[in-house]
C-alpha positions as CSV (number, residue, x, y, z in Angstrom):
1,M,106.1,232.1,-97.6
2,K,103.5,229.2,-97.8
3,K,100.7,231.6,-96.9
4,L,101.7,233.9,-99.7
5,L,101.9,231.1,-102.2
6,M,98.5,229.7,-101.1
7,T,96.9,233.1,-101.3
8,A,98.2,233.7,-104.8
9,I,97.0,230.3,-105.9
10,F,93.6,230.8,-104.4
11,G,93.2,234.2,-105.9
12,T,94.2,232.9,-109.4
13,V,91.6,230.0,-109.1
14,L,89.0,232.5,-108.0
15,V,89.5,234.8,-110.9
16,L,89.7,232.1,-113.5
17,S,86.5,230.4,-112.2
18,A,84.6,233.7,-112.2
19,C,85.4,234.3,-115.8
20,G,84.9,230.9,-117.2
21,G,82.9,227.7,-116.8
22,N,79.7,228.8,-118.4
23,D,79.8,226.3,-121.2
24,E,77.3,223.9,-119.6
25,E,75.0,226.7,-118.5
26,N,75.0,228.2,-122.1
27,A,74.3,224.7,-123.6
28,D,71.3,224.4,-121.3
29,N,70.1,227.8,-122.4
30,E,70.6,227.0,-126.1
31,N,68.4,223.9,-125.7
32,N,65.6,226.0,-124.2
33,D,65.6,228.6,-127.0
34,T,62.4,227.1,-128.5
35,A,60.5,227.6,-125.3
36,T,58.2,230.6,-125.2
37,E,59.6,233.3,-123.0
38,E,57.4,235.7,-121.1
39,P,58.9,239.1,-120.2
40,A,59.5,239.7,-116.5
41,E,57.3,242.2,-114.7
42,N,60.0,244.9,-114.7
43,E,60.9,244.5,-118.3
44,A,59.6,246.8,-121.0
45,P,57.7,245.3,-124.0
46,A,60.1,243.9,-126.7
47,D,59.5,246.8,-129.1
48,E,60.8,249.2,-126.5
49,N,64.0,247.1,-126.0
50,E,65.1,247.3,-129.6
51,N,67.3,250.2,-130.5
52,A,68.5,251.4,-133.9
53,G,72.1,252.3,-134.4
54,D,73.9,248.9,-134.5
55,E,77.2,249.9,-135.9
56,G,78.2,247.7,-138.8
57,G,75.3,245.4,-138.3
58,G,72.7,247.5,-140.1
59,G,69.9,246.2,-137.8
60,T,68.5,246.7,-134.4
61,V,69.7,245.4,-131.1
62,D,67.4,243.4,-128.8
63,T,68.4,245.1,-125.6
64,A,66.7,242.7,-123.3
65,A,68.3,239.7,-125.0
66,A,71.7,241.3,-125.1
67,E,71.5,242.3,-121.4
68,E,70.6,238.7,-120.5
69,A,73.5,237.3,-122.5
70,Y,75.8,239.9,-120.9
71,Q,74.6,238.8,-117.4
72,Q,75.3,235.1,-118.2
73,S,78.7,235.6,-119.8
74,C,80.3,238.9,-118.8
75,Q,78.8,240.3,-115.6
76,S,81.0,238.3,-113.2
77,C,84.1,240.2,-114.4
78,H,82.7,243.5,-115.8
79,G,79.9,244.1,-113.2
80,A,76.1,244.4,-113.4
81,D,76.3,248.1,-114.2
82,L,79.3,247.7,-116.7
83,S,81.5,249.6,-114.2
84,G,84.1,246.8,-114.0
85,Q,85.3,244.5,-111.3
86,V,88.0,242.1,-112.2
87,G,87.7,243.3,-115.8
88,P,87.7,246.9,-117.0
89,S,84.6,249.2,-117.2
90,L,82.5,248.8,-120.3
91,Q,80.3,251.9,-119.7
92,A,81.8,253.8,-122.6
93,V,83.4,250.9,-124.6
94,G,81.6,251.9,-127.8
95,S,83.5,255.2,-127.9
96,E,86.8,253.2,-127.9
97,Y,86.0,250.2,-130.1
98,S,83.7,249.5,-133.0
99,R,81.1,246.6,-133.0
100,E,83.5,244.5,-135.0
101,E,86.4,245.2,-132.6
102,I,84.3,244.4,-129.6
103,L,83.1,241.1,-131.2
104,E,86.7,240.2,-131.9
105,I,87.7,240.8,-128.3
106,I,84.7,238.7,-127.1
107,Q,85.6,235.8,-129.5
108,N,89.4,235.9,-129.1
109,G,90.0,237.6,-125.7
110,K,92.3,240.5,-124.9
111,G,94.9,240.9,-122.1
112,S,93.8,238.6,-119.2
113,M,90.3,238.1,-120.7
114,P,90.0,234.6,-122.2
115,G,88.2,234.3,-125.6
116,G,84.9,232.5,-126.1
117,Q,83.1,233.7,-123.0
118,A,80.1,234.3,-125.3
119,T,79.7,232.6,-128.7
120,G,77.6,232.8,-131.8
121,E,74.5,234.9,-131.7
122,D,75.1,235.9,-128.0
123,A,78.5,237.3,-128.8
124,E,77.1,239.3,-131.7
125,M,74.2,240.7,-129.6
126,I,76.6,241.7,-126.8
127,A,79.0,243.3,-129.2
128,S,76.2,245.3,-130.9
129,W,74.8,246.3,-127.5
130,L,78.2,247.4,-126.1
131,A,79.0,249.3,-129.2
132,E,76.1,251.6,-128.4
133,K,77.7,252.4,-125.0
134,K,79.4,255.8,-125.6
């Protein structure tokens, strides 16, 4: 019985730590926003990373920035390829939810997902980017 209880507690701690705790890392990244960023060797030029079709936003989505924000805030639960791990797959989330609905989920959470994993501009970029996934 003790082993089962300890396993359950360890599993819960592991899941909760994987989905949270990015506040300090995000604060560090926000402080470095003024620094000039050079694209990595495998990234396409910025103009190739911007896509039209932002539902409800009326602008373009900076794909590279949205992917980076996703990696920092969402990848640990939803997977690098959006296929899902602890959280559900996001590969076709844009066919189920609008940009505004996705933003609301990011901000407030849904089911076992806590809210606030990404905030501000990052949350808006991620929502716009995911809304294009159909």
